[in-house]
C-alpha positions, 0 to 999 in steps of 0.5 A, a space after each residue: 653454859 650455865 655459868 654464862 647464862 646469868 651474865 648474858 641475862 644481865 647484859 640483856 637486861 642492861 641493854 633493855 634498861 637503857 632503852 627505857 626512860 628514867 623515872 624518879 622517886 617521890 615526884 616525877 622528874 624533880 629529884 631535889 628536896 626543898 623544905 622549910 623547917 623550924 629548929 626551935 627559934 631557928 628557921 631553915 630553908 633547906 635545899 638537898 640536891 640528891 645524887 643520881 647514883 648511889 653511893 653518891 654525894 648530896 649537896 646541902 644548902 641552908 638559908 637561915 633566919 630567925 635567931 642567929 645561927 653560928 654552926 650547923 652539922 649534918 648527918 645522913 641516916 635512915 629514917 627507920 630501922 636499927 641503923 637510924 639509932 646509930 648515926 655516923 659522925 656529923 659533918 660541919 657545914 661551911 658558912 659563906 664569907 659573903 653571907 653568914 646566914 647561908 651554909 653549904 655542905 656535902 654528905 655521902 648517901 651510901 645506900 638506897 632507901 628512905 633517909 633523913 638529913 639531921 641538922 644539929 644547929 647551934 647559935 644565939 638561942 642554944 642547940 637544936 636538932 631537926 631532920 629533913 626526909 630524903 628519898 635516896 635512890 639511883 635514878 641513872 648510871 653514869 657513863 664515862 666521858 668520851 674524851 676520857 674513854 679515848 685517853 684510857 683506851 690509848 693508855 691501855 693499848 700502850 700497856 698491852 703492846 709494852 707488855 708484849 714487848 717485854 715478854 718478847 725481849 725476855 724470851 729473845 735476850 734474857 740468856 744472851 751474853 752481853 754483845 751477843 746476837 740472838 739466833 734465828 731460833 730465839 727470834 722465832 721463840 720471841 715471836 711466838 711468845 709475843 703472839 701468846 702474850 697478846 692472846 693471853 692479854 686479850 683473854 684477860 681484857 675480854 674477861 675484865 670487860 665481861 665482868 665489868 658489864 655484868 657488874 654494871 648490869 647488876 647495878 642497873 637493877 638498882 635504878 629506881 622504877 616506881 611501883 606499877 599501877 593499872 587503872 580501869 574505869 567502869 562508869 565513873 568508878 576508877 580502880 587503881 591497882 597498885 602492884 608490889 615491887 618485888 626486890 631481893 636482899 640487895 634491892 628491897 621490896 616495896 609493899 602495896 599494903 604498908 601505906 601511911 596517911 599523908 594529910 589524912 589520905 592514903 593517896 593524893 591523886 592529880 588528874 590533868 587533862 592532856 594535852 591542853 592542861 585545861 582541867 585539873 582535879 585533886 582527888 583522894 581515892 580510898 583503899 578498898 583492898 590490898 593495893 586497890 584504890 577506888 574513887 567515884 569520879 566527879 563530873 569531868 570533861 571528856 578526854 585523856 587524863 594523866 594521873 599522878 598518885 602520891 603515896 607514902 610507905 611505912 618507912 617514909 619512902 614516898 612515890 608518885 605513881 603515873 598512869 593515864 585514863 580516858 574519860 568518855 563523854 557524858 560520864 555520870 559524876 558523883 559529888 566530890 569529896 570534902 577535900 577534893 578540888 577542881 579547876 578549869 584554866 584556859 588551854 595551853 594553846 590560848 597563851 600563857 597565864 599571867 600573874 592574876 587568876 580570876 576564880 569562879 566565885 569572884 575571888 582572885 589568886 595572885 602570884 608574886 612572880 620573881 623578876 627572873 626564874 632559872 632552873 635548879 634555883 631554890 625559890 619561895 613562891 608567894 601566892 595571895 587570895 583576894 576577895 571580891 572587893 579586891 582586899 586580902 581574903 579574911 576567911 581563909 581556912 586550912 586545906 587538909 591541915 595546910 595553908 595551901 597545896 601546889 602542883 608544879 607540872 611541866 607541860 610535856 609531862 616530864 616533871 610533876 611535884 606536889 608541894 606544901 608550904 613547908 616544902 616538897 617532903 611528904 608530911 608523914 615522912 617529915 613526922 617520922 624523921 622528927 620522931 613522930 608516928 606517921 599515923 598520929 596526925 594529932 601530933 603533927 606539929 604543923 597540922 592546922 586542921 583544928 585551927 578555927 581562926 582564919 589564916 593569912 591570905 598569903 601562902 608560900 611554897 619552896 621549890 626549884 624548877 629542875 629543867 628549862 621549859 614551860 610549866 603550869 602551876 596549880 595552887 589550892 587554897 580554901 576560904 570558908 567552905 570553898 576550895 579554890 584552884 588557881 593556875 599560872 604559867 611560867 617559862 623557865 629559860 
């Protein structure tokens, strides 16, 4: 009985797992990585389409600009640990014959965890190396195609029947002289041998099916689930209690006490009022104790809010923690923090927002919307900040070390991606992948927090919509001491 208890438990877990929706790492419902990186004078727009199962094959696409690129080799390896010091042999990317600045390649992601793809670039300006972090996790298990299953079933039945026929013929005819007729006794033995062989093969098939289901259930335990977070609201004090994920030797644990600061904060929290998405807050809870984030909320309209909390672990693995809270009417508010932002776009039911968004202080944010937008396509989306006189804003300042921040959110809540002008990867992970300490913000080569000169009034975000549907895009830019939040809608066919 004990020998069957583990398989039965695994099978029950397997059935329960597939009754649950699949979650994705780092962002919600947006697994692919879009990043703009500089390898010396070479500028690379990188798209990494990660596999849904591990081990699996990731597709890598690179659009190069700047100095002319001749060859790119790619290597997958962990960001941290001993294995990060021993990279495997790199794979060459293939340049497009129609566009020599566009390269494609494939790499195997052999294990779950915090990985990086290293790009060895050679061209007119010599050799350079740069890395892009990739959180590699299984987000589903692949099912066999229905047609293939029927075909294999028919072939398997044919093999079973054929094997039974071979056994019957061997028992009935093996010792007969040529031309002799088997006796009734031999025929009876042949029938008995056929029945026994069929029973034996049925037992083998049952054992194989049981083994297969147990192995599938064991693999399904590796399907990624984000760390759980329990929100509670007392007055305007929000507590977010993050529980550690306890794994085993095959499924590494994720701690709730190893968070790295990303853009100066351990958590970036987006609170979006549902279902109209007519209020959005970009907040930054502080860690009060192990796994316990706290923040005194600003004044917020009453209603239910979907919470998306971005964190980064010490090995560079990012997660987005999802929960909800209900804000009561007349909740007392606390003045927002220096990096906190808010916006109040029109409700979704009032129609689609256009390419121009009027801001409360007279400024305007404008989106250079592409002529066409499709799912699973990499874009560089451009937004402009215009002052009250209709001119490009001349007083734009860094917002948490960046020219801007953006959140791409599907209106049904199935997609959330917090991105930056460099891309969708967490800055702390990007630093670790390129040899800098994730805690040393003074070495962040793209950090503009000490920049005193006004920035460009244009900000660019690389991203690709993972599926069709309606999205709302929230964009934050800062001018002088004011943090603006623009909002735009797009329907992806």
